[in-house]
C-alpha positions as protocol buffer text, in pm:
chain_id: "A"
residue {
  index: 1
  type: UNK
  ca { x: -928 y: 194 z: 4505 }
}
residue {
  index: 2
  type: UNK
  ca { x: -1262 y: 86 z: 4692 }
}
residue {
  index: 3
  type: UNK
  ca { x: -1300 y: 439 z: 4848 }
}
residue {
  index: 4
  type: UNK
  ca { x: -1285 y: 625 z: 4524 }
}
residue {
  index: 5
  type: UNK
  ca { x: -1534 y: 380 z: 4334 }
}
residue {
  index: 6
  type: UNK
  ca { x: -1748 y: 439 z: 4648 }
}
residue {
  index: 7
  type: UNK
  ca { x: -1720 y: 813 z: 4556 }
}
residue {
  index: 8
  type: UNK
  ca { x: -1783 y: 767 z: 4202 }
}
residue {
  index: 9
  type: UNK
  ca { x: -2088 y: 574 z: 4305 }
}
residue {
  index: 10
  type: UNK
  ca { x: -2224 y: 847 z: 4514 }
}
residue {
  index: 11
  type: UNK
  ca { x: -2171 y: 1125 z: 4249 }
}
residue {
  index: 12
  type: UNK
  ca { x: -2320 y: 922 z: 3994 }
}
residue {
  index: 13
  type: UNK
  ca { x: -2628 y: 836 z: 4222 }
}
residue {
  index: 14
  type: UNK
  ca { x: -2697 y: 1218 z: 4322 }
}
residue {
  index: 15
  type: UNK
  ca { x: -2640 y: 1308 z: 3950 }
}
residue {
  index: 16
  type: UNK
  ca { x: -2927 y: 1065 z: 3868 }
}
residue {
  index: 17
  type: UNK
  ca { x: -3132 y: 1193 z: 4140 }
}
residue {
  index: 18
  type: UNK
  ca { x: -3052 y: 1545 z: 4033 }
}
residue {
  index: 19
  type: UNK
  ca { x: -3150 y: 1481 z: 3680 }
}
residue {
  index: 20
  type: UNK
  ca { x: -3486 y: 1262 z: 3759 }
}
residue {
  index: 21
  type: UNK
  ca { x: -3624 y: 1493 z: 4050 }
}
residue {
  index: 22
  type: UNK
  ca { x: -3756 y: 1842 z: 4086 }
}
residue {
  index: 23
  type: UNK
  ca { x: -3582 y: 1930 z: 4419 }
}
residue {
  index: 24
  type: UNK
  ca { x: -3716 y: 1954 z: 4764 }
}
residue {
  index: 25
  type: UNK
  ca { x: -3921 y: 1669 z: 4896 }
}
residue {
  index: 26
  type: UNK
  ca { x: -3967 y: 1508 z: 4557 }
}
residue {
  index: 27
  type: UNK
  ca { x: -3588 y: 1378 z: 4567 }
}
residue {
  index: 28
  type: UNK
  ca { x: -3660 y: 1185 z: 4884 }
}
residue {
  index: 29
  type: UNK
  ca { x: -3811 y: 876 z: 4698 }
}
residue {
  index: 30
  type: UNK
  ca { x: -3483 y: 872 z: 4466 }
}
residue {
  index: 31
  type: UNK
  ca { x: -3249 y: 936 z: 4761 }
}
residue {
  index: 32
  type: UNK
  ca { x: -3396 y: 629 z: 4961 }
}
residue {
  index: 33
  type: UNK
  ca { x: -3385 y: 398 z: 4663 }
}
residue {
  index: 34
  type: UNK
  ca { x: -3018 y: 465 z: 4596 }
}
residue {
  index: 35
  type: UNK
  ca { x: -2905 y: 452 z: 4952 }
}
residue {
  index: 36
  type: UNK
  ca { x: -3104 y: 133 z: 5016 }
}
residue {
  index: 37
  type: UNK
  ca { x: -2992 y: -16 z: 4695 }
}
residue {
  index: 38
  type: UNK
  ca { x: -2624 y: 45 z: 4764 }
}
residue {
  index: 39
  type: UNK
  ca { x: -2643 y: -40 z: 5120 }
}
residue {
  index: 40
  type: UNK
  ca { x: -2522 y: 298 z: 5234 }
}
residue {
  index: 41
  type: UNK
  ca { x: -2805 y: 372 z: 5464 }
}
residue {
  index: 42
  type: UNK
  ca { x: -3082 y: 202 z: 5613 }
}
residue {
  index: 43
  type: UNK
  ca { x: -3448 y: 323 z: 5641 }
}
residue {
  index: 44
  type: UNK
  ca { x: -3407 y: 448 z: 5976 }
}
residue {
  index: 45
  type: UNK
  ca { x: -3113 y: 616 z: 5896 }
}
residue {
  index: 46
  type: UNK
  ca { x: -3287 y: 762 z: 5566 }
}
residue {
  index: 47
  type: UNK
  ca { x: -3578 y: 886 z: 5788 }
}
residue {
  index: 48
  type: UNK
  ca { x: -3293 y: 1059 z: 6031 }
}
residue {
  index: 49
  type: UNK
  ca { x: -3105 y: 1210 z: 5756 }
}
residue {
  index: 50
  type: UNK
  ca { x: -3411 y: 1379 z: 5607 }
}
residue {
  index: 51
  type: UNK
  ca { x: -3520 y: 1532 z: 5938 }
}
residue {
  index: 52
  type: UNK
  ca { x: -3162 y: 1669 z: 5984 }
}
residue {
  index: 53
  type: UNK
  ca { x: -3151 y: 1786 z: 5622 }
}
residue {
  index: 54
  type: UNK
  ca { x: -3502 y: 1982 z: 5686 }
}
residue {
  index: 55
  type: UNK
  ca { x: -3357 y: 2147 z: 5976 }
}
residue {
  index: 56
  type: UNK
  ca { x: -3024 y: 2258 z: 5840 }
}
residue {
  index: 57
  type: UNK
  ca { x: -2982 y: 2563 z: 5632 }
}
residue {
  index: 58
  type: UNK
  ca { x: -2945 y: 2497 z: 5260 }
}
residue {
  index: 59
  type: UNK
  ca { x: -3143 y: 2277 z: 4997 }
}
residue {
  index: 60
  type: UNK
  ca { x: -3282 y: 1927 z: 5086 }
}
residue {
  index: 61
  type: UNK
  ca { x: -3117 y: 1737 z: 4833 }
}
residue {
  index: 62
  type: UNK
  ca { x: -2740 y: 1893 z: 4889 }
}
residue {
  index: 63
  type: UNK
  ca { x: -2792 y: 1838 z: 5260 }
}
residue {
  index: 64
  type: UNK
  ca { x: -2901 y: 1506 z: 5229 }
}
residue {
  index: 65
  type: UNK
  ca { x: -2611 y: 1444 z: 4988 }
}
residue {
  index: 66
  type: UNK
  ca { x: -2378 y: 1594 z: 5246 }
}
residue {
  index: 67
  type: UNK
  ca { x: -2514 y: 1337 z: 5532 }
}
residue {
  index: 68
  type: UNK
  ca { x: -2547 y: 1029 z: 5287 }
}
residue {
  index: 69
  type: UNK
  ca { x: -2202 y: 1081 z: 5133 }
}
residue {
  index: 70
  type: UNK
  ca { x: -2015 y: 1126 z: 5470 }
}
residue {
  index: 71
  type: UNK
  ca { x: -2205 y: 785 z: 5601 }
}
residue {
  index: 72
  type: UNK
  ca { x: -2134 y: 615 z: 5269 }
}
residue {
  index: 73
  type: UNK
  ca { x: -1791 y: 730 z: 5177 }
}
residue {
  index: 74
  type: UNK
  ca { x: -1644 y: 969 z: 5467 }
}
residue {
  index: 75
  type: UNK
  ca { x: -1543 y: 1312 z: 5391 }
}
residue {
  index: 76
  type: UNK
  ca { x: -1439 y: 1231 z: 5016 }
}
residue {
  index: 77
  type: UNK
  ca { x: -1782 y: 1048 z: 4988 }
}
residue {
  index: 78
  type: UNK
  ca { x: -1985 y: 1394 z: 5116 }
}
residue {
  index: 79
  type: UNK
  ca { x: -1769 y: 1611 z: 4846 }
}
residue {
  index: 80
  type: UNK
  ca { x: -1840 y: 1370 z: 4564 }
}
residue {
  index: 81
  type: UNK
  ca { x: -2202 y: 1348 z: 4671 }
}
residue {
  index: 82
  type: UNK
  ca { x: -2239 y: 1725 z: 4662 }
}
residue {
  index: 83
  type: UNK
  ca { x: -2073 y: 1756 z: 4353 }
}
residue {
  index: 84
  type: UNK
  ca { x: -2318 y: 1508 z: 4213 }
}
residue {
  index: 85
  type: UNK
  ca { x: -2613 y: 1667 z: 4370 }
}
residue {
  index: 86
  type: UNK
  ca { x: -2498 y: 2014 z: 4202 }
}
residue {
  index: 87
  type: UNK
  ca { x: -2404 y: 1879 z: 3864 }
}
residue {
  index: 88
  type: UNK
  ca { x: -2755 y: 1865 z: 3724 }
}
residue {
  index: 89
  type: UNK
  ca { x: -2894 y: 2174 z: 3872 }
}
residue {
  index: 90
  type: UNK
  ca { x: -2582 y: 2378 z: 3719 }
}
residue {
  index: 91
  type: UNK
  ca { x: -2619 y: 2215 z: 3388 }
}
residue {
  index: 92
  type: UNK
  ca { x: -3009 y: 2270 z: 3378 }
}
residue {
  index: 93
  type: UNK
  ca { x: -3000 y: 2608 z: 3522 }
}
residue {
  index: 94
  type: UNK
  ca { x: -2735 y: 2722 z: 3223 }
}
residue {
  index: 95
  type: UNK
  ca { x: -2970 y: 2564 z: 2946 }
}
residue {
  index: 96
  type: UNK
  ca { x: -3257 y: 2702 z: 3091 }
}
residue {
  index: 97
  type: UNK
  ca { x: -3107 y: 3068 z: 3124 }
}
residue {
  index: 98
  type: UNK
  ca { x: -3059 y: 3029 z: 2758 }
}
residue {
  index: 99
  type: UNK
  ca { x: -3405 y: 2892 z: 2671 }
}
residue {
  index: 100
  type: UNK
  ca { x: -3621 y: 3057 z: 2907 }
}
residue {
  index: 101
  type: UNK
  ca { x: -3721 y: 3378 z: 2730 }
}
residue {
  index: 102
  type: UNK
  ca { x: -3785 y: 3168 z: 2413 }
}
residue {
  index: 103
  type: UNK
  ca { x: -4059 y: 2946 z: 2608 }
}
residue {
  index: 104
  type: UNK
  ca { x: -4171 y: 3150 z: 2874 }
}
residue {
  index: 105
  type: UNK
  ca { x: -4523 y: 3188 z: 2692 }
}
residue {
  index: 106
  type: UNK
  ca { x: -4539 y: 2849 z: 2548 }
}
residue {
  index: 107
  type: UNK
  ca { x: -4855 y: 2644 z: 2569 }
}
residue {
  index: 108
  type: UNK
  ca { x: -4718 y: 2341 z: 2542 }
}
residue {
  index: 109
  type: UNK
  ca { x: -4453 y: 2391 z: 2828 }
}
residue {
  index: 110
  type: UNK
  ca { x: -4755 y: 2491 z: 3059 }
}
residue {
  index: 111
  type: UNK
  ca { x: -4922 y: 2182 z: 2943 }
}
residue {
  index: 112
  type: UNK
  ca { x: -4608 y: 1961 z: 3036 }
}
residue {
  index: 113
  type: UNK
  ca { x: -4553 y: 2129 z: 3355 }
}
residue {
  index: 114
  type: UNK
  ca { x: -4964 y: 2075 z: 3438 }
}
residue {
  index: 115
  type: UNK
  ca { x: -4855 y: 1694 z: 3376 }
}
residue {
  index: 116
  type: UNK
  ca { x: -4564 y: 1689 z: 3572 }
}
residue {
  index: 117
  type: UNK
  ca { x: -4668 y: 1868 z: 3916 }
}
residue {
  index: 118
  type: UNK
  ca { x: -4915 y: 1583 z: 3995 }
}
residue {
  index: 119
  type: UNK
  ca { x: -4653 y: 1362 z: 3947 }
}
residue {
  index: 120
  type: UNK
  ca { x: -4430 y: 1502 z: 4220 }
}
residue {
  index: 121
  type: UNK
  ca { x: -4697 y: 1509 z: 4444 }
}
residue {
  index: 122
  type: UNK
  ca { x: -4743 y: 1138 z: 4405 }
}
residue {
  index: 123
  type: UNK
  ca { x: -4392 y: 1077 z: 4473 }
}
residue {
  index: 124
  type: UNK
  ca { x: -4413 y: 1287 z: 4802 }
}
residue {
  index: 125
  type: UNK
  ca { x: -4733 y: 1090 z: 4897 }
}
residue {
  index: 126
  type: UNK
  ca { x: -4524 y: 773 z: 4840 }
}
residue {
  index: 127
  type: UNK
  ca { x: -4253 y: 880 z: 5040 }
}
residue {
  index: 128
  type: UNK
  ca { x: -4512 y: 1018 z: 5337 }
}
residue {
  index: 129
  type: UNK
  ca { x: -4630 y: 631 z: 5349 }
}
residue {
  index: 130
  type: UNK
  ca { x: -4284 y: 508 z: 5351 }
}
residue {
  index: 131
  type: UNK
  ca { x: -4142 y: 730 z: 5636 }
}
residue {
  index: 132
  type: UNK
  ca { x: -4470 y: 688 z: 5803 }
}
residue {
  index: 133
  type: UNK
  ca { x: -4396 y: 312 z: 5854 }
}
residue {
  index: 134
  type: UNK
  ca { x: -4057 y: 449 z: 6016 }
}
residue {
  index: 135
  type: UNK
  ca { x: -4179 y: 732 z: 6233 }
}
residue {
  index: 136
  type: UNK
  ca { x: -4519 y: 614 z: 6337 }
}
residue {
  index: 137
  type: UNK
  ca { x: -4461 y: 257 z: 6431 }
}
residue {
  index: 138
  type: UNK
  ca { x: -4298 y: 131 z: 6725 }
}
residue {
  index: 139
  type: UNK
  ca { x: -4198 y: -225 z: 6789 }
}
residue {
  index: 140
  type: UNK
  ca { x: -4508 y: -298 z: 6537 }
}
residue {
  index: 141
  type: UNK
  ca { x: -4770 y: -97 z: 6718 }
}
residue {
  index: 142
  type: UNK
  ca { x: -4859 y: 273 z: 6609 }
}
residue {
  index: 143
  type: UNK
  ca { x: -4715 y: 531 z: 6829 }
}
residue {
  index: 144
  type: UNK
  ca { x: -4981 y: 762 z: 6939 }
}
residue {
  index: 145
  type: UNK
  ca { x: -4726 y: 963 z: 7078 }
}
residue {
  index: 146
  type: UNK
  ca { x: -4583 y: 1025 z: 6765 }
}
residue {
  index: 147
  type: UNK
  ca { x: -4918 y: 1119 z: 6576 }
}
residue {
  index: 148
  type: UNK
  ca { x: -4992 y: 1355 z: 6867 }
}
residue {
  index: 149
  type: UNK
  ca { x: -4649 y: 1519 z: 6814 }
}
residue {
  index: 150
  type: UNK
  ca { x: -4735 y: 1532 z: 6435 }
}
residue {
  index: 151
  type: UNK
  ca { x: -5053 y: 1694 z: 6473 }
}
residue {
  index: 152
  type: UNK
  ca { x: -4931 y: 1946 z: 6706 }
}
residue {
  index: 153
  type: UNK
  ca { x: -4636 y: 2031 z: 6445 }
}
residue {
  index: 154
  type: UNK
  ca { x: -4928 y: 2092 z: 6193 }
}
residue {
  index: 155
  type: UNK
  ca { x: -5080 y: 2329 z: 6416 }
}
residue {
  index: 156
  type: UNK
  ca { x: -4782 y: 2519 z: 6498 }
}
residue {
  index: 157
  type: UNK
  ca { x: -4680 y: 2545 z: 6152 }
}
residue {
  index: 158
  type: UNK
  ca { x: -5025 y: 2621 z: 5985 }
}
residue {
  index: 159
  type: UNK
  ca { x: -5182 y: 2820 z: 6274 }
}
residue {
  index: 160
  type: UNK
  ca { x: -4920 y: 2955 z: 6492 }
}
residue {
  index: 161
  type: UNK
  ca { x: -4716 y: 3039 z: 6189 }
}
residue {
  index: 162
  type: UNK
  ca { x: -4402 y: 2934 z: 6353 }
}
residue {
  index: 163
  type: UNK
  ca { x: -4074 y: 2854 z: 6128 }
}
residue {
  index: 164
  type: UNK
  ca { x: -3974 y: 2487 z: 6046 }
}
residue {
  index: 165
  type: UNK
  ca { x: -3673 y: 2528 z: 6265 }
}
residue {
  index: 166
  type: UNK
  ca { x: -3839 y: 2642 z: 6564 }
}
residue {
  index: 167
  type: UNK
  ca { x: -4091 y: 2329 z: 6518 }
}
residue {
  index: 168
  type: UNK
  ca { x: -3811 y: 2074 z: 6477 }
}
residue {
  index: 169
  type: UNK
  ca { x: -3677 y: 2229 z: 6795 }
}
residue {
  index: 170
  type: UNK
  ca { x: -3984 y: 2216 z: 6991 }
}
residue {
  index: 171
  type: UNK
  ca { x: -4068 y: 1860 z: 6864 }
}
residue {
  index: 172
  type: UNK
  ca { x: -3721 y: 1731 z: 6964 }
}
residue {
  index: 173
  type: UNK
  ca { x: -3762 y: 1902 z: 7317 }
}
residue {
  index: 174
  type: UNK
  ca { x: -4115 y: 1712 z: 7338 }
}
residue {
  index: 175
  type: UNK
  ca { x: -3931 y: 1393 z: 7211 }
}
residue {
  index: 176
  type: UNK
  ca { x: -3661 y: 1397 z: 7466 }
}
residue {
  index: 177
  type: UNK
  ca { x: -3923 y: 1504 z: 7767 }
}
residue {
  index: 178
  type: UNK
  ca { x: -4151 y: 1202 z: 7638 }
}
residue {
  index: 179
  type: UNK
  ca { x: -3917 y: 925 z: 7557 }
}
residue {
  index: 180
  type: UNK
  ca { x: -3611 y: 1021 z: 7753 }
}
residue {
  index: 181
  type: UNK
  ca { x: -3756 y: 1151 z: 8097 }
}
residue {
  index: 182
  type: UNK
  ca { x: -4095 y: 1035 z: 8112 }
}
residue {
  index: 183
  type: UNK
  ca { x: -4003 y: 704 z: 7932 }
}
residue {
  index: 184
  type: UNK
  ca { x: -4328 y: 629 z: 7768 }
}
Protein backbone atom coordinates (compact mmCIF):
# COMPACT_ATOMS: atom_id res chain seq x y z
CA UNK A 1 0.00 0.00 0.00
CA UNK A 2 2.87 2.36 0.87
CA UNK A 3 4.51 1.65 -2.50
CA UNK A 4 1.34 2.64 -4.39
CA UNK A 5 1.05 5.83 -2.31
CA UNK A 6 4.66 6.72 -3.17
CA UNK A 7 3.98 6.03 -6.85
CA UNK A 8 0.92 8.27 -6.80
CA UNK A 9 2.96 10.99 -5.07
CA UNK A 10 5.64 10.67 -7.77
CA UNK A 11 2.99 10.87 -10.46
CA UNK A 12 1.38 13.96 -8.92
CA UNK A 13 4.75 15.64 -8.30
CA UNK A 14 5.73 15.31 -11.95
CA UNK A 15 2.28 16.39 -13.11
CA UNK A 16 2.75 19.59 -11.04
CA UNK A 17 6.29 20.03 -12.39
CA UNK A 18 5.08 19.61 -15.95
CA UNK A 19 2.17 22.02 -15.60
CA UNK A 20 4.22 24.73 -13.86
CA UNK A 21 7.41 24.75 -15.94
CA UNK A 22 8.29 25.16 -19.57
CA UNK A 23 10.55 22.16 -19.98
CA UNK A 24 14.29 21.81 -20.04
CA UNK A 25 16.29 23.63 -17.42
CA UNK A 26 13.27 25.51 -16.10
CA UNK A 27 12.08 22.21 -14.60
CA UNK A 28 15.12 21.78 -12.38
CA UNK A 29 14.04 24.15 -9.56
CA UNK A 30 10.68 22.40 -9.37
CA UNK A 31 12.23 18.93 -9.51
CA UNK A 32 14.68 19.98 -6.79
CA UNK A 33 11.89 21.30 -4.59
CA UNK A 34 9.69 18.21 -4.96
CA UNK A 35 12.53 15.72 -4.47
CA UNK A 36 13.83 17.47 -1.35
CA UNK A 37 10.34 18.04 0.07
CA UNK A 38 9.45 14.34 -0.14
CA UNK A 39 12.93 13.15 0.82
CA UNK A 40 13.30 11.06 -2.32
CA UNK A 41 16.67 12.64 -3.15
CA UNK A 42 19.22 14.90 -1.50
CA UNK A 43 20.94 17.89 -3.16
CA UNK A 44 23.94 15.88 -4.28
CA UNK A 45 21.75 13.19 -5.84
CA UNK A 46 19.70 15.84 -7.65
CA UNK A 47 22.88 17.31 -9.09
CA UNK A 48 23.95 13.83 -10.23
CA UNK A 49 20.56 13.13 -11.78
CA UNK A 50 20.60 16.42 -13.69
CA UNK A 51 24.07 15.59 -15.04
CA UNK A 52 22.99 12.07 -16.04
CA UNK A 53 19.72 13.36 -17.54
CA UNK A 54 21.65 15.92 -19.62
CA UNK A 55 23.95 13.28 -21.09
CA UNK A 56 21.30 10.68 -21.86
CA UNK A 57 19.09 10.92 -24.94
CA UNK A 58 15.63 12.35 -24.49
CA UNK A 59 13.98 15.28 -22.74
CA UNK A 60 15.58 16.45 -19.50
CA UNK A 61 12.33 16.33 -17.52
CA UNK A 62 11.52 12.80 -18.61
CA UNK A 63 15.05 11.60 -17.90
CA UNK A 64 14.94 13.23 -14.45
CA UNK A 65 11.54 11.63 -13.83
CA UNK A 66 12.96 8.23 -14.71
CA UNK A 67 15.94 8.50 -12.38
CA UNK A 68 14.08 10.25 -9.56
CA UNK A 69 11.17 7.82 -9.81
CA UNK A 70 13.54 4.86 -9.74
CA UNK A 71 15.27 6.23 -6.65
CA UNK A 72 12.01 7.22 -4.94
CA UNK A 73 9.85 4.21 -5.77
CA UNK A 74 11.74 1.60 -7.76
CA UNK A 75 10.75 0.56 -11.28
CA UNK A 76 7.07 1.20 -10.59
CA UNK A 77 7.97 4.65 -9.25
CA UNK A 78 9.90 5.40 -12.45
CA UNK A 79 6.88 4.39 -14.53
CA UNK A 80 4.52 6.59 -12.50
CA UNK A 81 6.96 9.52 -12.54
CA UNK A 82 7.26 9.22 -16.33
CA UNK A 83 3.49 9.08 -16.73
CA UNK A 84 3.24 12.18 -14.56
CA UNK A 85 5.94 13.92 -16.59
CA UNK A 86 4.20 13.30 -19.92
CA UNK A 87 0.63 13.97 -18.78
CA UNK A 88 0.95 17.79 -18.80
CA UNK A 89 2.80 17.90 -22.12
CA UNK A 90 0.33 15.61 -23.81
CA UNK A 91 -2.65 17.53 -22.41
CA UNK A 92 -1.26 20.96 -23.27
CA UNK A 93 -0.14 19.89 -26.74
CA UNK A 94 -3.58 18.56 -27.54
CA UNK A 95 -5.25 21.76 -26.32
CA UNK A 96 -2.58 23.94 -27.93
CA UNK A 97 -2.93 22.25 -31.30
CA UNK A 98 -6.61 23.12 -31.34
CA UNK A 99 -6.07 26.81 -30.58
CA UNK A 100 -2.71 27.44 -32.28
CA UNK A 101 -4.07 28.57 -35.60
CA UNK A 102 -6.48 30.98 -33.94
CA UNK A 103 -3.91 32.73 -31.72
CA UNK A 104 -0.62 32.49 -33.61
CA UNK A 105 -0.72 36.16 -34.66
CA UNK A 106 -2.17 37.47 -31.38
CA UNK A 107 -0.42 40.52 -29.90
CA UNK A 108 -1.63 39.55 -26.44
CA UNK A 109 0.01 36.12 -26.71
CA UNK A 110 3.27 37.77 -27.81
CA UNK A 111 3.12 40.07 -24.75
CA UNK A 112 2.41 37.15 -22.42
CA UNK A 113 5.42 35.24 -23.71
CA UNK A 114 7.58 38.35 -23.43
CA UNK A 115 6.79 38.33 -19.70
CA UNK A 116 7.19 34.58 -19.22
CA UNK A 117 10.63 34.22 -20.85
CA UNK A 118 12.49 36.34 -18.25
CA UNK A 119 10.84 34.34 -15.46
CA UNK A 120 12.23 31.13 -16.97
CA UNK A 121 15.70 32.66 -17.17
CA UNK A 122 15.44 33.75 -13.52
CA UNK A 123 14.56 30.18 -12.51
CA UNK A 124 17.55 28.80 -14.41
CA UNK A 125 19.84 31.35 -12.72
CA UNK A 126 18.41 30.30 -9.35
CA UNK A 127 19.24 26.68 -10.14
CA UNK A 128 22.70 27.72 -11.27
CA UNK A 129 23.35 29.14 -7.80
CA UNK A 130 21.93 26.07 -6.06
CA UNK A 131 23.88 23.59 -8.19
CA UNK A 132 27.04 25.72 -7.92
CA UNK A 133 27.08 25.18 -4.17
CA UNK A 134 27.06 21.42 -4.69
CA UNK A 135 29.43 21.34 -7.66
CA UNK A 136 31.99 24.02 -6.84
CA UNK A 137 32.34 23.56 -3.11
CA UNK A 138 34.45 20.76 -1.67
CA UNK A 139 34.44 20.41 2.12
CA UNK A 140 33.57 24.09 2.57
CA UNK A 141 36.23 25.33 0.13
CA UNK A 142 35.84 26.47 -3.45
CA UNK A 143 37.05 23.81 -5.87
CA UNK A 144 39.30 25.56 -8.37
CA UNK A 145 39.59 22.34 -10.36
CA UNK A 146 35.81 22.24 -10.85
CA UNK A 147 35.83 25.88 -11.96
CA UNK A 148 38.64 25.20 -14.45
CA UNK A 149 36.76 22.18 -15.81
CA UNK A 150 33.63 24.36 -16.24
CA UNK A 151 35.54 27.08 -18.09
CA UNK A 152 37.12 24.41 -20.29
CA UNK A 153 33.64 22.97 -20.96
CA UNK A 154 32.31 26.38 -22.03
CA UNK A 155 35.25 26.74 -24.43
CA UNK A 156 34.59 23.26 -25.86
CA UNK A 157 30.87 23.97 -26.28
CA UNK A 158 31.00 27.52 -27.64
CA UNK A 159 34.26 27.72 -29.54
CA UNK A 160 35.21 24.14 -30.41
CA UNK A 161 31.51 23.47 -31.17
CA UNK A 162 31.62 20.03 -29.56
CA UNK A 163 28.32 18.40 -28.64
CA UNK A 164 27.10 18.14 -25.07
CA UNK A 165 27.61 14.34 -24.79
CA UNK A 166 31.20 14.70 -26.01
CA UNK A 167 31.93 17.49 -23.52
CA UNK A 168 30.40 15.44 -20.70
CA UNK A 169 32.57 12.43 -21.59
CA UNK A 170 35.70 14.62 -21.76
CA UNK A 171 34.80 16.15 -18.38
CA UNK A 172 34.21 12.72 -16.88
CA UNK A 173 37.64 11.57 -18.06
CA UNK A 174 39.22 14.73 -16.61
CA UNK A 175 37.37 14.11 -13.33
CA UNK A 176 38.62 10.52 -13.15
CA UNK A 177 42.19 11.59 -13.90
CA UNK A 178 42.24 14.59 -11.55
CA UNK A 179 40.29 13.13 -8.64
CA UNK A 180 40.94 9.40 -9.12
CA UNK A 181 44.45 9.04 -10.52
CA UNK A 182 46.15 12.26 -9.34
CA UNK A 183 43.97 12.44 -6.17
CA UNK A 184 43.89 16.25 -6.14
